C-alpha positions as CSV (number, residue, x, y, z in Angstrom):
1,X,12.3,-60.2,125.0
2,X,8.6,-60.2,125.0
3,X,8.7,-57.0,127.5
4,X,10.7,-55.0,124.7
5,X,8.4,-55.6,122.0
6,X,5.7,-54.7,123.8
7,X,7.4,-51.4,124.8
8,X,8.8,-51.2,121.4
9,X,4.6,-51.4,120.2
10,X,3.7,-48.5,122.5
11,X,6.3,-46.4,121.6
12,X,6.2,-46.8,118.0
13,X,2.3,-46.1,118.6
14,X,2.9,-43.1,120.5
15,X,5.6,-41.7,117.6
16,X,3.0,-42.2,114.8
17,X,0.2,-40.4,116.4
18,X,2.4,-37.2,117.2
19,X,4.0,-38.1,113.2
20,X,-0.1,-38.0,112.2
21,X,-0.3,-34.6,114.4
22,X,2.6,-33.6,112.3
23,X,1.6,-34.2,108.7
24,X,-1.6,-32.2,110.0
25,X,-0.2,-29.3,111.3
26,X,2.1,-29.1,107.8
27,X,-1.1,-29.1,105.8
28,X,-2.9,-26.7,107.8
29,X,0.9,-24.0,107.1
30,X,1.6,-25.1,103.9
31,X,0.8,-21.9,102.6
32,X,2.8,-20.1,105.2
33,X,6.6,-20.1,105.5
34,X,8.9,-22.3,105.6
35,X,10.5,-21.1,108.9
36,X,7.0,-22.4,110.2
37,X,7.2,-25.3,108.7
38,X,10.8,-25.8,110.1
39,X,9.5,-25.3,113.9
40,X,6.7,-27.8,113.0
41,X,9.2,-30.2,112.0
42,X,11.5,-30.1,114.8
43,X,8.6,-29.7,117.8
44,X,7.8,-33.4,115.8
45,X,10.5,-34.7,116.7
46,X,10.2,-33.9,120.0
47,X,7.0,-34.7,120.6
48,X,7.5,-38.1,119.0
49,X,10.2,-39.2,121.4
50,X,7.7,-37.6,124.5
51,X,4.7,-39.5,123.2
52,X,6.3,-42.7,122.8
53,X,7.7,-41.9,127.0
54,X,4.4,-41.5,127.5
55,X,2.7,-44.1,126.2
56,X,5.1,-46.5,127.7
57,X,4.9,-44.8,130.8
58,X,1.2,-45.5,130.8
59,X,1.5,-49.2,130.7
60,X,3.6,-48.9,133.7
61,X,6.7,-50.0,132.1
62,X,8.4,-47.0,133.7
63,X,8.3,-45.5,137.6
64,X,7.2,-41.8,138.5
65,X,11.0,-40.9,139.2
66,X,12.3,-42.1,135.4
67,X,9.4,-40.4,133.6
68,X,9.7,-36.8,135.2
69,X,13.7,-37.2,134.5
70,X,12.6,-38.4,130.6
71,X,10.2,-35.0,130.7
72,X,12.6,-33.0,131.8
73,X,14.7,-34.1,129.1
74,X,12.5,-34.0,126.5
75,X,11.6,-30.5,127.6
76,X,15.2,-29.5,127.7
77,X,14.9,-31.2,123.7
78,X,12.0,-29.2,122.5
79,X,13.8,-25.3,123.5
80,X,17.1,-26.3,121.9
81,X,15.3,-28.0,118.3
82,X,13.0,-25.0,118.2
83,X,16.0,-22.6,119.0
84,X,17.8,-24.2,116.0
85,X,14.8,-24.5,114.1
86,X,14.2,-20.8,114.5
87,X,17.7,-19.9,113.9
88,X,17.8,-21.9,110.3
89,X,14.2,-20.8,109.2
90,X,15.4,-16.8,109.7
91,X,19.0,-17.5,107.6
92,X,16.3,-19.4,105.1
93,X,13.6,-16.8,104.6
94,X,16.8,-14.3,104.5
95,X,17.8,-15.5,101.6
96,X,14.2,-16.4,99.9
97,X,13.9,-12.6,100.7
98,X,16.9,-11.5,98.8
99,X,15.9,-13.9,95.7
100,X,12.5,-12.9,95.7
101,X,14.1,-9.1,95.8
102,X,15.8,-10.0,93.1
103,X,13.9,-11.8,91.0
104,X,11.3,-8.9,91.2
105,X,14.2,-6.6,89.6
106,X,14.8,-8.8,87.3
107,X,10.6,-8.7,86.3
108,X,11.0,-5.1,85.8
109,X,13.9,-5.0,83.5
110,X,16.9,-4.5,85.5
111,X,19.9,-6.8,85.9
112,X,20.2,-9.4,88.9
113,X,22.0,-8.6,91.9
114,X,24.0,-11.9,92.0
115,X,23.0,-13.3,95.5
116,X,25.9,-14.2,98.2
117,X,25.5,-16.5,100.9
118,X,26.7,-16.5,104.6
119,X,30.1,-18.4,104.7
120,X,29.7,-22.0,105.4
121,X,26.0,-21.9,105.0
122,X,25.1,-24.6,103.3
123,X,21.4,-24.1,102.8
124,X,22.3,-20.7,101.5
125,X,24.8,-22.3,99.3
126,X,21.5,-23.6,98.1
127,X,20.0,-20.8,97.0
128,X,22.9,-19.6,96.3
129,X,23.1,-21.6,93.0
130,X,19.4,-20.8,92.0
131,X,20.7,-16.9,92.7
132,X,23.5,-17.5,90.2
133,X,21.3,-19.1,88.1
134,X,19.0,-16.5,87.7
135,X,22.3,-14.2,87.1
136,X,23.0,-16.2,84.5
137,X,19.5,-15.6,83.0
138,X,19.3,-12.2,83.9
139,X,22.4,-11.8,81.7
140,X,21.5,-13.7,78.7
141,X,17.7,-12.0,78.9
142,X,20.1,-8.6,79.1
143,X,21.8,-9.5,75.9
144,X,18.7,-10.4,73.8
145,X,17.1,-7.1,74.4
146,X,20.3,-5.5,73.1
147,X,20.3,-7.8,70.0
148,X,16.5,-6.8,70.0
149,X,16.9,-3.2,70.5
150,X,20.0,-3.3,67.8
151,X,17.5,-5.1,65.1
152,X,15.0,-2.8,65.5
153,X,17.1,0.3,65.0
154,X,18.5,-1.3,61.8
155,X,15.2,-2.3,61.0
156,X,14.0,1.6,61.5
157,X,17.5,2.7,59.7
158,X,16.3,-0.6,56.7
159,X,12.9,1.5,56.2
160,X,14.0,5.1,55.7
161,X,16.9,4.0,53.4
162,X,15.1,1.9,51.3
163,X,12.3,4.7,51.1
164,X,14.8,6.6,49.9
165,X,16.2,4.3,47.3
166,X,12.7,3.5,46.1
167,X,11.7,7.2,46.1
168,X,14.3,8.3,43.7
169,X,13.7,5.6,40.4
170,X,10.4,5.6,40.7
171,X,10.2,9.3,40.1
172,X,12.3,9.1,37.3
173,X,10.3,6.1,36.3
174,X,7.4,8.7,36.1
175,X,8.6,11.6,34.7
176,X,10.2,9.3,32.2
177,X,6.6,7.5,31.7
178,X,4.8,10.7,31.3
179,X,6.8,12.0,29.0
180,X,7.0,9.2,26.9
181,X,3.1,9.3,27.2
182,X,3.0,13.2,26.3
183,X,5.6,12.3,23.3
184,X,7.6,15.8,24.3
185,X,10.9,12.7,24.8
186,X,13.6,13.4,22.2
187,X,14.9,10.3,22.2
188,X,11.9,7.6,23.2
189,X,15.0,4.6,22.6
190,X,17.3,5.9,25.3
191,X,14.0,6.0,27.7
192,X,12.9,2.7,27.4
193,X,16.6,1.9,27.9
194,X,16.8,4.1,31.3
195,X,13.3,2.3,32.2
196,X,14.1,-1.4,31.9
197,X,17.7,-0.8,33.9
198,X,15.8,1.3,36.9
199,X,13.4,-1.9,36.8
200,X,15.8,-4.4,36.9
201,X,17.6,-2.7,39.8
202,X,14.2,-2.5,41.3
203,X,14.0,-6.1,41.0
204,X,16.9,-6.7,42.5
205,X,16.5,-4.9,45.5
206,X,13.0,-6.7,46.2
207,X,14.8,-9.6,45.5
208,X,17.8,-8.8,48.2
209,X,14.9,-7.9,50.7
210,X,13.0,-11.7,50.1
211,X,16.4,-13.1,50.6
212,X,17.3,-11.2,53.5
213,X,13.7,-12.0,55.2
214,X,13.7,-15.7,54.3
215,X,17.7,-15.6,56.2
216,X,15.7,-13.8,59.2
217,X,13.1,-16.7,59.8
218,X,15.3,-19.2,59.6
219,X,13.5,-20.3,56.1
220,X,16.5,-20.4,53.8
221,X,16.2,-23.9,51.8
222,X,19.8,-24.9,51.7
223,X,21.1,-28.5,49.3
224,X,24.7,-28.6,50.3
225,X,26.8,-30.5,47.9
226,X,30.6,-31.3,48.1
227,X,32.4,-28.8,46.0
228,X,35.5,-27.7,46.0
229,X,36.6,-24.0,47.0
230,X,39.0,-23.6,43.9
231,X,35.5,-23.9,41.5
232,X,34.3,-22.0,43.3
233,X,36.0,-18.6,43.5
234,X,36.9,-19.8,39.8
235,X,33.3,-19.2,39.2
236,X,32.8,-15.8,40.9
237,X,35.7,-14.0,39.6
238,X,34.1,-15.2,36.2
239,X,31.1,-14.0,37.2
240,X,32.4,-10.7,38.4
241,X,34.9,-10.2,35.6
242,X,32.8,-7.8,33.3
243,X,32.1,-5.3,35.9
244,X,35.6,-5.2,37.0
245,X,36.9,-4.6,34.0
246,X,34.6,-1.8,33.6
247,X,35.7,-0.4,36.8
248,X,39.4,-0.7,35.5
249,X,40.1,-3.2,38.9
250,X,42.1,-6.3,38.7
251,X,40.5,-9.4,40.1
252,X,43.3,-11.7,41.3
253,X,42.4,-15.7,42.7
254,X,46.1,-17.0,42.8
255,X,46.3,-18.0,46.7
256,X,43.4,-20.2,45.9
257,X,43.5,-24.0,47.5
258,X,41.9,-26.9,46.2
259,X,39.9,-27.4,49.8
260,X,36.9,-29.6,49.8
261,X,33.7,-27.7,51.4
262,X,30.0,-29.5,51.9
263,X,27.8,-26.1,51.0
264,X,25.2,-24.8,48.7
265,X,26.3,-23.9,45.9
266,X,24.2,-21.3,44.3
267,X,23.8,-19.2,47.8
268,X,27.7,-20.1,48.8
269,X,28.6,-18.0,45.1
270,X,26.3,-15.5,45.8
271,X,28.1,-14.6,49.1
272,X,31.2,-14.8,46.6
273,X,29.8,-12.4,43.6
274,X,28.5,-9.7,46.4
275,X,31.8,-9.8,48.3
276,X,33.2,-9.1,44.7
277,X,31.1,-6.0,43.8
278,X,31.0,-4.2,47.1
279,X,34.9,-4.7,46.4
280,X,35.0,-3.4,43.2
281,X,32.6,-0.8,43.6
282,X,35.0,0.5,46.5
283,X,38.2,-0.1,45.1
284,X,40.0,2.9,42.8
285,X,40.5,2.6,39.0
286,X,43.8,0.4,38.5
287,X,43.6,-1.1,42.1
288,X,43.4,-5.0,43.3
289,X,40.9,-7.3,44.5
290,X,42.5,-10.3,45.7
291,X,40.9,-13.2,46.6
292,X,42.4,-16.5,48.8
293,X,41.3,-19.5,50.1
294,X,43.5,-21.6,52.7
295,X,42.8,-24.4,55.1
296,X,43.1,-23.8,58.7
297,X,42.6,-27.2,61.3
298,X,39.0,-28.4,60.3
299,X,37.7,-24.7,58.8
300,X,37.8,-23.3,55.4
301,X,39.1,-19.4,55.4
302,X,37.9,-17.3,52.3
303,X,39.2,-13.7,51.6
304,X,38.5,-11.5,49.8
305,X,40.9,-8.4,50.1
306,X,40.1,-4.9,48.7
307,X,41.9,-1.5,48.3
308,X,38.8,0.4,49.6
309,X,41.6,2.6,51.8
310,X,40.5,0.9,55.4
311,X,36.7,1.0,57.2
312,X,36.9,3.5,60.5
313,X,37.2,1.9,63.2
314,X,34.2,2.3,65.1
315,X,32.8,1.3,62.1
316,X,33.8,-2.2,62.0
317,X,30.6,-3.7,64.1
318,X,28.6,-2.8,61.9
319,X,29.9,-3.6,58.7
320,X,27.4,-7.0,58.6
321,X,23.9,-4.5,59.9
322,X,21.0,-5.0,57.3
323,X,20.6,-1.7,56.2
324,X,24.3,-0.1,56.8
325,X,26.1,1.9,54.0
326,X,28.9,3.6,55.7
327,X,29.8,7.0,55.1
328,X,32.3,8.9,53.6
329,X,34.9,6.4,50.9
330,X,33.0,3.7,51.6
331,X,29.0,4.7,50.6
332,X,27.9,2.9,47.3
333,X,26.5,4.7,44.4
334,X,23.6,2.6,44.5
335,X,21.9,-0.2,46.9
336,X,20.0,-0.5,49.6
337,X,23.0,-1.9,52.5
338,X,21.7,-5.5,52.1
339,X,24.6,-7.2,50.4
340,X,26.8,-7.7,53.3
341,X,24.0,-8.7,55.8
342,X,22.8,-11.7,52.9
343,X,26.5,-12.4,53.3
344,X,26.6,-12.9,56.6
345,X,22.8,-14.6,56.8
346,X,24.1,-17.4,54.4
347,X,27.3,-18.1,56.0
348,X,25.8,-18.4,59.2
349,X,23.2,-20.6,57.4
350,X,26.5,-23.4,56.6
351,X,27.5,-23.1,60.5
352,X,30.0,-20.4,59.4
353,X,31.1,-16.7,60.5
354,X,31.5,-13.8,58.4
355,X,34.2,-11.2,59.4
356,X,36.2,-7.9,58.4
357,X,39.2,-6.2,59.1
358,X,41.3,-3.3,58.1
359,X,44.8,-4.0,56.0
360,X,47.2,-2.0,54.4
361,X,45.5,0.2,51.7
362,X,41.9,-1.6,52.5
363,X,40.0,-3.9,54.4
364,X,40.0,-7.9,54.0
365,X,36.2,-10.2,53.9
366,X,36.9,-13.6,55.6
367,X,34.3,-16.0,55.1
368,X,35.3,-19.2,57.5
369,X,33.3,-22.3,56.9
370,X,33.4,-26.0,57.9
371,X,35.7,-28.2,56.2
372,X,34.6,-30.8,54.5
373,X,35.4,-34.4,55.9
């Protein structure tokens, strides 16, 4: 029993020396490739066994014949271990280089090529998991870049349209002010009315811009309260009824269910008002604008249907874009194209969704909101 304990101590001492040398070698190679580190690990394993054997032999526990046999066995194990370590290191380096190239392409703005490991290769499967995560990240970055480009394009269009919409009323205001100043206005009272109307329109445009800037900055203050959709629609119809009468358009709100919602009443009234004004302006005289509300599972869907004749299919994805005003029959007589963008922003701030679709004779705007518990 004592001899076995001594042999174990000699073997542990020799293996410890080999392990310390291996740790020192790994420290020296910490900036080198992973293949070199794998070769060191394999060598340390065999060296630890050989060092323990030599320590035991030095203590005269082994015969010379047994020592030669043990050394030959260790030499063969060393060759096999280094070969396996080299093969493993080659596979790891191959996968690492593939991921490095793909990541470099990702940094240059290109798409990331999916990384496919060899079959039944467990280690490269780990690299494949990393590759899949990088591919998913690449897709998210690409989508983000597309959204950024679309937003930048929308902003440039908005600046151009706002500049055009401001230039015309400002030129009119300047002309009327000069006429009043020079005393050549035939009917000063009419000029004052026109100036006030233009100033109110410009104030509304500035208010829309301010509201949109708060929405896009995520700084829209909301004060949700439990309200009935029936009351919201009723207030919105009452507010839009004078405009509808002026344009000869009928407002219908018969299909409204009294469903409760948790919303900011002021902001949601603005959503419905924007949709109704938009529908009234685009519906011909003697046409109908219908408002409906229904519950679908845990959601509430508000719908405004007009008689505009429909939206070209290629324009449907852009209806809620900032500054978009459409073409042809859907171009409004005035405005900066901010109303529907504000609608979408307010609805999304309520964790809802705004959508548009064509229906026979016109189009339908749907606002989907979470139902109150």
